[in-house]
Gaussian input, Z-matrix of N, CA and C with variables (Angstrom, degrees):
# hf/3-21g

backbone

0 1
 N
 C     1     B1
 C     2     B2     1     A1
 N     3     B3     2     A2     1     D1
 C     4     B4     3     A3     2     D2
 C     5     B5     4     A4     3     D3
 N     6     B6     5     A5     4     D4
 C     7     B7     6     A6     5     D5
 C     8     B8     7     A7     6     D6
 N     9     B9     8     A8     7     D7
 C    10    B10     9     A9     8     D8
 C    11    B11    10    A10     9     D9
 N    12    B12    11    A11    10    D10
 C    13    B13    12    A12    11    D11
 C    14    B14    13    A13    12    D12
 N    15    B15    14    A14    13    D13
 C    16    B16    15    A15    14    D14
 C    17    B17    16    A16    15    D15
 N    18    B18    17    A17    16    D16
 C    19    B19    18    A18    17    D17
 C    20    B20    19    A19    18    D18
 N    21    B21    20    A20    19    D19
 C    22    B22    21    A21    20    D20
 C    23    B23    22    A22    21    D21
 N    24    B24    23    A23    22    D22
 C    25    B25    24    A24    23    D23
 C    26    B26    25    A25    24    D24
 N    27    B27    26    A26    25    D25
 C    28    B28    27    A27    26    D26
 C    29    B29    28    A28    27    D27
 N    30    B30    29    A29    28    D28
 C    31    B31    30    A30    29    D29
 C    32    B32    31    A31    30    D30
 N    33    B33    32    A32    31    D31
 C    34    B34    33    A33    32    D32
 C    35    B35    34    A34    33    D33
 N    36    B36    35    A35    34    D34
 C    37    B37    36    A36    35    D35
 C    38    B38    37    A37    36    D36
 N    39    B39    38    A38    37    D37
 C    40    B40    39    A39    38    D38
 C    41    B41    40    A40    39    D39
 N    42    B42    41    A41    40    D40
 C    43    B43    42    A42    41    D41
 C    44    B44    43    A43    42    D42
 N    45    B45    44    A44    43    D43
 C    46    B46    45    A45    44    D44
 C    47    B47    46    A46    45    D45
 N    48    B48    47    A47    46    D46
 C    49    B49    48    A48    47    D47
 C    50    B50    49    A49    48    D48
 N    51    B51    50    A50    49    D49
 C    52    B52    51    A51    50    D50
 C    53    B53    52    A52    51    D51
 N    54    B54    53    A53    52    D52
 C    55    B55    54    A54    53    D53
 C    56    B56    55    A55    54    D54
 N    57    B57    56    A56    55    D55
 C    58    B58    57    A57    56    D56
 C    59    B59    58    A58    57    D57
 N    60    B60    59    A59    58    D58
 C    61    B61    60    A60    59    D59
 C    62    B62    61    A61    60    D60
 N    63    B63    62    A62    61    D61
 C    64    B64    63    A63    62    D62
 C    65    B65    64    A64    63    D63
 N    66    B66    65    A65    64    D64
 C    67    B67    66    A66    65    D65
 C    68    B68    67    A67    66    D66
 N    69    B69    68    A68    67    D67
 C    70    B70    69    A69    68    D68
 C    71    B71    70    A70    69    D69
 N    72    B72    71    A71    70    D70
 C    73    B73    72    A72    71    D71
 C    74    B74    73    A73    72    D72
 N    75    B75    74    A74    73    D73
 C    76    B76    75    A75    74    D74
 C    77    B77    76    A76    75    D75
 N    78    B78    77    A77    76    D76
 C    79    B79    78    A78    77    D77
 C    80    B80    79    A79    78    D78
 N    81    B81    80    A80    79    D79
 C    82    B82    81    A81    80    D80
 C    83    B83    82    A82    81    D81
 N    84    B84    83    A83    82    D82
 C    85    B85    84    A84    83    D83
 C    86    B86    85    A85    84    D84
 N    87    B87    86    A86    85    D85
 C    88    B88    87    A87    86    D86
 C    89    B89    88    A88    87    D87
 N    90    B90    89    A89    88    D88
 C    91    B91    90    A90    89    D89
 C    92    B92    91    A91    90    D90
 N    93    B93    92    A92    91    D91
 C    94    B94    93    A93    92    D92
 C    95    B95    94    A94    93    D93
 N    96    B96    95    A95    94    D94
 C    97    B97    96    A96    95    D95
 C    98    B98    97    A97    96    D96
 N    99    B99    98    A98    97    D97
 C   100   B100    99    A99    98    D98
 C   101   B101   100   A100    99    D99
 N   102   B102   101   A101   100   D100
 C   103   B103   102   A102   101   D101
 C   104   B104   103   A103   102   D102
 N   105   B105   104   A104   103   D103
 C   106   B106   105   A105   104   D104
 C   107   B107   106   A106   105   D105
 N   108   B108   107   A107   106   D106
 C   109   B109   108   A108   107   D107
 C   110   B110   109   A109   108   D108
 N   111   B111   110   A110   109   D109
 C   112   B112   111   A111   110   D110
 C   113   B113   112   A112   111   D111
 N   114   B114   113   A113   112   D112
 C   115   B115   114   A114   113   D113
 C   116   B116   115   A115   114   D114
 N   117   B117   116   A116   115   D115
 C   118   B118   117   A117   116   D116
 C   119   B119   118   A118   117   D117
 N   120   B120   119   A119   118   D118
 C   121   B121   120   A120   119   D119
 C   122   B122   121   A121   120   D120
 N   123   B123   122   A122   121   D121
 C   124   B124   123   A123   122   D122
 C   125   B125   124   A124   123   D123
 N   126   B126   125   A125   124   D124
 C   127   B127   126   A126   125   D125
 C   128   B128   127   A127   126   D126
 N   129   B129   128   A128   127   D127
 C   130   B130   129   A129   128   D128
 C   131   B131   130   A130   129   D129
 N   132   B132   131   A131   130   D130
 C   133   B133   132   A132   131   D131
 C   134   B134   133   A133   132   D132
 N   135   B135   134   A134   133   D133
 C   136   B136   135   A135   134   D134
 C   137   B137   136   A136   135   D135
 N   138   B138   137   A137   136   D136
 C   139   B139   138   A138   137   D137
 C   140   B140   139   A139   138   D138
 N   141   B141   140   A140   139   D139
 C   142   B142   141   A141   140   D140
 C   143   B143   142   A142   141   D141
 N   144   B144   143   A143   142   D142
 C   145   B145   144   A144   143   D143
 C   146   B146   145   A145   144   D144
 N   147   B147   146   A146   145   D145
 C   148   B148   147   A147   146   D146
 C   149   B149   148   A148   147   D147
 N   150   B150   149   A149   148   D148
 C   151   B151   150   A150   149   D149
 C   152   B152   151   A151   150   D150
 N   153   B153   152   A152   151   D151
 C   154   B154   153   A153   152   D152
 C   155   B155   154   A154   153   D153
 N   156   B156   155   A155   154   D154
 C   157   B157   156   A156   155   D155
 C   158   B158   157   A157   156   D156
 N   159   B159   158   A158   157   D157
 C   160   B160   159   A159   158   D158
 C   161   B161   160   A160   159   D159
 N   162   B162   161   A161   160   D160
 C   163   B163   162   A162   161   D161
 C   164   B164   163   A163   162   D162
 N   165   B165   164   A164   163   D163
 C   166   B166   165   A165   164   D164
 C   167   B167   166   A166   165   D165
 N   168   B168   167   A167   166   D166
 C   169   B169   168   A168   167   D167
 C   170   B170   169   A169   168   D168
 N   171   B171   170   A170   169   D169
 C   172   B172   171   A171   170   D170
 C   173   B173   172   A172   171   D171
 N   174   B174   173   A173   172   D172
 C   175   B175   174   A174   173   D173
 C   176   B176   175   A175   174   D174
 N   177   B177   176   A176   175   D175
 C   178   B178   177   A177   176   D176
 C   179   B179   178   A178   177   D177
 N   180   B180   179   A179   178   D178
 C   181   B181   180   A180   179   D179
 C   182   B182   181   A181   180   D180
 N   183   B183   182   A182   181   D181
 C   184   B184   183   A183   182   D182
 C   185   B185   184   A184   183   D183
 N   186   B186   185   A185   184   D184
 C   187   B187   186   A186   185   D185
 C   188   B188   187   A187   186   D186
 N   189   B189   188   A188   187   D187
 C   190   B190   189   A189   188   D188
 C   191   B191   190   A190   189   D189
 N   192   B192   191   A191   190   D190
 C   193   B193   192   A192   191   D191
 C   194   B194   193   A193   192   D192
 N   195   B195   194   A194   193   D193
 C   196   B196   195   A195   194   D194
 C   197   B197   196   A196   195   D195
 N   198   B198   197   A197   196   D196
 C   199   B199   198   A198   197   D197
 C   200   B200   199   A199   198   D198
 N   201   B201   200   A200   199   D199
 C   202   B202   201   A201   200   D200
 C   203   B203   202   A202   201   D201
 N   204   B204   203   A203   202   D202
 C   205   B205   204   A204   203   D203
 C   206   B206   205   A205   204   D204
 N   207   B207   206   A206   205   D205
 C   208   B208   207   A207   206   D206
 C   209   B209   208   A208   207   D207
 N   210   B210   209   A209   208   D208
 C   211   B211   210   A210   209   D209
 C   212   B212   211   A211   210   D210
 N   213   B213   212   A212   211   D211
 C   214   B214   213   A213   212   D212
 C   215   B215   214   A214   213   D213

   B1=1.5460
   B2=1.5032
   B3=1.3423
   B4=1.3840
   B5=1.6354
   B6=1.2683
   B7=1.3754
   B8=1.5729
   B9=1.2193
   B10=1.5357
   B11=1.6203
   B12=1.2556
   B13=1.4819
   B14=1.4784
   B15=1.3583
   B16=1.4640
   B17=1.5383
   B18=1.2601
   B19=1.5353
   B20=1.5103
   B21=1.3748
   B22=1.5669
   B23=1.6289
   B24=1.3161
   B25=1.4979
   B26=1.5429
   B27=1.3578
   B28=1.3977
   B29=1.4992
   B30=1.2199
   B31=1.4761
   B32=1.5192
   B33=1.2784
   B34=1.4082
   B35=1.5763
   B36=1.3260
   B37=1.5193
   B38=1.5872
   B39=1.2367
   B40=1.4923
   B41=1.6159
   B42=1.2502
   B43=1.5057
   B44=1.4431
   B45=1.3441
   B46=1.5584
   B47=1.5387
   B48=1.2391
   B49=1.5417
   B50=1.6055
   B51=1.2687
   B52=1.5403
   B53=1.4352
   B54=1.3995
   B55=1.4275
   B56=1.5524
   B57=1.2907
   B58=1.3864
   B59=1.7382
   B60=1.2003
   B61=1.6498
   B62=1.4895
   B63=1.4054
   B64=1.4454
   B65=1.4991
   B66=1.3616
   B67=1.4885
   B68=1.4647
   B69=1.3482
   B70=1.4794
   B71=1.6446
   B72=1.1498
   B73=1.5007
   B74=1.5567
   B75=1.3189
   B76=1.3930
   B77=1.5194
   B78=1.3482
   B79=1.4434
   B80=1.5901
   B81=1.3629
   B82=1.4807
   B83=1.4914
   B84=1.3162
   B85=1.4368
   B86=1.4741
   B87=1.3924
   B88=1.5562
   B89=1.5080
   B90=1.2779
   B91=1.4477
   B92=1.5344
   B93=1.2905
   B94=1.4945
   B95=1.5342
   B96=1.3214
   B97=1.4583
   B98=1.4064
   B99=1.4244
   B100=1.4197
   B101=1.5369
   B102=1.3456
   B103=1.4424
   B104=1.5993
   B105=1.3741
   B106=1.5916
   B107=1.4902
   B108=1.4126
   B109=1.3959
   B110=1.4641
   B111=1.4648
   B112=1.5016
   B113=1.5242
   B114=1.2568
   B115=1.4469
   B116=1.4125
   B117=1.2433
   B118=1.5326
   B119=1.4627
   B120=1.3859
   B121=1.5720
   B122=1.5305
   B123=1.3367
   B124=1.4350
   B125=1.5372
   B126=1.3086
   B127=1.4883
   B128=1.4860
   B129=1.3615
   B130=1.4277
   B131=1.5244
   B132=1.3470
   B133=1.4421
   B134=1.5322
   B135=1.2679
   B136=1.5279
   B137=1.4806
   B138=1.4556
   B139=1.4236
   B140=1.4414
   B141=1.4162
   B142=1.5116
   B143=1.4619
   B144=1.3459
   B145=1.3943
   B146=1.6268
   B147=1.3990
   B148=1.4685
   B149=1.5256
   B150=1.3735
   B151=1.4855
   B152=1.5129
   B153=1.2016
   B154=1.5672
   B155=1.6023
   B156=1.3271
   B157=1.4399
   B158=1.5805
   B159=1.3579
   B160=1.5602
   B161=1.5120
   B162=1.3864
   B163=1.4048
   B164=1.5432
   B165=1.3572
   B166=1.4543
   B167=1.4504
   B168=1.3436
   B169=1.4235
   B170=1.5635
   B171=1.4136
   B172=1.3616
   B173=1.5801
   B174=1.1866
   B175=1.4946
   B176=1.4299
   B177=1.2648
   B178=1.4640
   B179=1.4667
   B180=1.3331
   B181=1.4995
   B182=1.4924
   B183=1.2784
   B184=1.4664
   B185=1.5004
   B186=1.3230
   B187=1.4769
   B188=1.5701
   B189=1.2411
   B190=1.4954
   B191=1.5555
   B192=1.4134
   B193=1.3516
   B194=1.4769
   B195=1.3936
   B196=1.3693
   B197=1.5787
   B198=1.3356
   B199=1.4746
   B200=1.6360
   B201=1.3815
   B202=1.4248
   B203=1.4317
   B204=1.3051
   B205=1.4397
   B206=1.5462
   B207=1.3137
   B208=1.4036
   B209=1.6738
   B210=1.4036
   B211=1.4210
   B212=1.4259
   B213=1.2899
   B214=1.5561
   B215=1.4965
   A1=107.72
   A2=115.54
   A3=122.25
   A4=107.94
   A5=118.41
   A6=125.43
   A7=109.97
   A8=116.17
   A9=122.33
   A10=106.53
   A11=115.76
   A12=121.86
   A13=109.85
   A14=117.15
   A15=123.97
   A16=104.03
   A17=112.18
   A18=120.98
   A19=109.22
   A20=119.31
   A21=119.56
   A22=99.79
   A23=114.62
   A24=121.64
   A25=104.43
   A26=112.01
   A27=117.26
   A28=116.46
   A29=120.15
   A30=117.66
   A31=111.59
   A32=125.84
   A33=131.14
   A34=114.34
   A35=114.52
   A36=125.36
   A37=104.53
   A38=119.75
   A39=124.01
   A40=103.70
   A41=123.97
   A42=121.96
   A43=107.77
   A44=119.35
   A45=117.72
   A46=112.95
   A47=112.33
   A48=118.06
   A49=111.53
   A50=113.24
   A51=117.69
   A52=117.61
   A53=110.37
   A54=117.68
   A55=108.17
   A56=119.92
   A57=125.68
   A58=109.57
   A59=110.97
   A60=112.10
   A61=109.78
   A62=121.64
   A63=115.13
   A64=113.77
   A65=112.63
   A66=112.99
   A67=116.26
   A68=117.86
   A69=124.90
   A70=105.17
   A71=117.66
   A72=125.71
   A73=111.54
   A74=113.48
   A75=119.09
   A76=108.41
   A77=116.99
   A78=117.94
   A79=116.32
   A80=109.87
   A81=116.29
   A82=110.69
   A83=117.85
   A84=124.31
   A85=111.84
   A86=112.45
   A87=117.16
   A88=109.89
   A89=119.49
   A90=120.25
   A91=111.02
   A92=120.43
   A93=125.75
   A94=109.01
   A95=118.29
   A96=121.47
   A97=113.58
   A98=126.32
   A99=125.77
   A100=110.18
   A101=113.62
   A102=117.25
   A103=112.52
   A104=108.58
   A105=116.72
   A106=109.00
   A107=113.98
   A108=118.39
   A109=109.46
   A110=113.05
   A111=111.77
   A112=114.14
   A113=117.90
   A114=119.11
   A115=118.43
   A116=115.38
   A117=125.25
   A118=106.06
   A119=118.37
   A120=116.31
   A121=106.37
   A122=123.86
   A123=125.16
   A124=107.87
   A125=120.44
   A126=123.19
   A127=108.08
   A128=119.83
   A129=128.72
   A130=107.68
   A131=117.85
   A132=121.54
   A133=116.95
   A134=112.81
   A135=118.00
   A136=113.92
   A137=114.67
   A138=122.63
   A139=113.05
   A140=121.29
   A141=125.09
   A142=103.95
   A143=118.05
   A144=125.46
   A145=116.77
   A146=112.31
   A147=116.03
   A148=118.40
   A149=114.23
   A150=121.43
   A151=112.84
   A152=122.42
   A153=128.55
   A154=110.71
   A155=108.47
   A156=114.70
   A157=107.48
   A158=114.91
   A159=116.89
   A160=106.46
   A161=113.56
   A162=121.47
   A163=111.01
   A164=114.95
   A165=117.83
   A166=113.29
   A167=118.56
   A168=125.36
   A169=111.29
   A170=117.02
   A171=118.24
   A172=105.02
   A173=124.33
   A174=124.00
   A175=111.29
   A176=121.26
   A177=120.57
   A178=120.64
   A179=114.06
   A180=115.59
   A181=112.09
   A182=119.19
   A183=126.04
   A184=111.25
   A185=114.96
   A186=123.92
   A187=110.50
   A188=118.32
   A189=125.12
   A190=117.06
   A191=117.61
   A192=119.45
   A193=114.41
   A194=122.14
   A195=119.76
   A196=115.76
   A197=112.76
   A198=116.92
   A199=108.92
   A200=118.98
   A201=117.92
   A202=118.91
   A203=113.07
   A204=122.11
   A205=110.44
   A206=117.35
   A207=121.30
   A208=104.72
   A209=110.84
   A210=116.74
   A211=109.96
   A212=115.86
   A213=124.77
   A214=111.76
   D1=118.96
   D2=-179.16
   D3=-108.79
   D4=148.42
   D5=175.92
   D6=-55.27
   D7=154.01
   D8=176.81
   D9=-78.39
   D10=127.06
   D11=177.82
   D12=-93.59
   D13=124.46
   D14=-173.44
   D15=-121.34
   D16=134.11
   D17=-174.02
   D18=-140.99
   D19=138.58
   D20=179.43
   D21=-96.13
   D22=124.61
   D23=-177.29
   D24=-102.33
   D25=153.53
   D26=172.11
   D27=-73.66
   D28=151.62
   D29=-174.51
   D30=-68.00
   D31=-26.53
   D32=169.31
   D33=-55.54
   D34=-45.43
   D35=178.80
   D36=-65.54
   D37=-49.05
   D38=-177.08
   D39=-64.78
   D40=-45.92
   D41=-178.69
   D42=-61.84
   D43=-44.00
   D44=178.25
   D45=-60.43
   D46=-45.05
   D47=179.77
   D48=-61.91
   D49=-43.35
   D50=173.14
   D51=-59.66
   D52=-39.35
   D53=177.78
   D54=-67.33
   D55=-45.23
   D56=-177.65
   D57=-62.21
   D58=-42.07
   D59=173.50
   D60=-65.50
   D61=-35.55
   D62=176.44
   D63=-71.43
   D64=-38.36
   D65=176.30
   D66=-66.69
   D67=-29.34
   D68=176.53
   D69=-68.27
   D70=-44.44
   D71=176.28
   D72=-57.16
   D73=-46.30
   D74=-176.02
   D75=-72.63
   D76=-43.90
   D77=174.97
   D78=-55.92
   D79=-41.35
   D80=173.81
   D81=-52.92
   D82=-47.82
   D83=-178.49
   D84=-60.20
   D85=-48.04
   D86=177.68
   D87=-61.46
   D88=-41.10
   D89=-174.62
   D90=-65.46
   D91=-26.94
   D92=-179.14
   D93=-65.13
   D94=-24.79
   D95=-175.19
   D96=-85.90
   D97=-26.41
   D98=176.67
   D99=-139.31
   D100=133.00
   D101=177.44
   D102=-84.15
   D103=-18.57
   D104=172.66
   D105=-65.99
   D106=-47.01
   D107=-173.25
   D108=-69.95
   D109=-38.64
   D110=175.22
   D111=-61.13
   D112=-39.79
   D113=175.14
   D114=-56.70
   D115=-47.47
   D116=178.87
   D117=-62.41
   D118=-50.23
   D119=-176.67
   D120=-60.50
   D121=-44.75
   D122=-175.40
   D123=-61.78
   D124=-39.45
   D125=-176.08
   D126=-66.53
   D127=-35.66
   D128=-176.37
   D129=-74.14
   D130=-40.24
   D131=178.44
   D132=-71.14
   D133=-23.90
   D134=-177.14
   D135=-98.80
   D136=-5.65
   D137=177.31
   D138=-71.76
   D139=124.46
   D140=177.36
   D141=-77.83
   D142=147.86
   D143=162.67
   D144=-60.96
   D145=122.30
   D146=-173.86
   D147=-53.94
   D148=-47.15
   D149=-172.85
   D150=-91.04
   D151=12.11
   D152=-159.89
   D153=-139.51
   D154=150.09
   D155=-179.73
   D156=-93.57
   D157=5.26
   D158=177.77
   D159=-64.72
   D160=146.74
   D161=167.99
   D162=-70.02
   D163=169.35
   D164=172.23
   D165=-66.70
   D166=169.75
   D167=-175.53
   D168=-55.93
   D169=-43.21
   D170=-171.71
   D171=-70.85
   D172=-39.47
   D173=173.69
   D174=-58.43
   D175=-50.31
   D176=172.35
   D177=-53.24
   D178=-36.44
   D179=176.84
   D180=-73.82
   D181=-34.79
   D182=173.69
   D183=-59.97
   D184=-48.23
   D185=178.24
   D186=-58.86
   D187=-46.37
   D188=-179.29
   D189=-78.77
   D190=-10.48
   D191=-175.74
   D192=-63.77
   D193=-29.35
   D194=175.28
   D195=-66.34
   D196=-24.08
   D197=-172.67
   D198=-91.67
   D199=-11.10
   D200=175.52
   D201=-78.43
   D202=157.19
   D203=-176.64
   D204=-64.14
   D205=135.24
   D206=-175.56
   D207=-119.89
   D208=136.76
   D209=170.75
   D210=-95.79
   D211=138.46
   D212=177.44
   D213=-88.45

């Protein structure tokens, strides 16, 4: 058991994260309409950048998840 980490975030960071949540919700709705679009989107998110050591988009999101604002 670890103590709860509390941090004050700038309003710009909160706005970006709220926008990302709304965008994710919208994308989820759009994905439900077409399996072809869902497949193309997933392939794009899993593609690694050719000239970089950066992981794919999904890996980056998973790594940053712990730093994102959480609602109780």
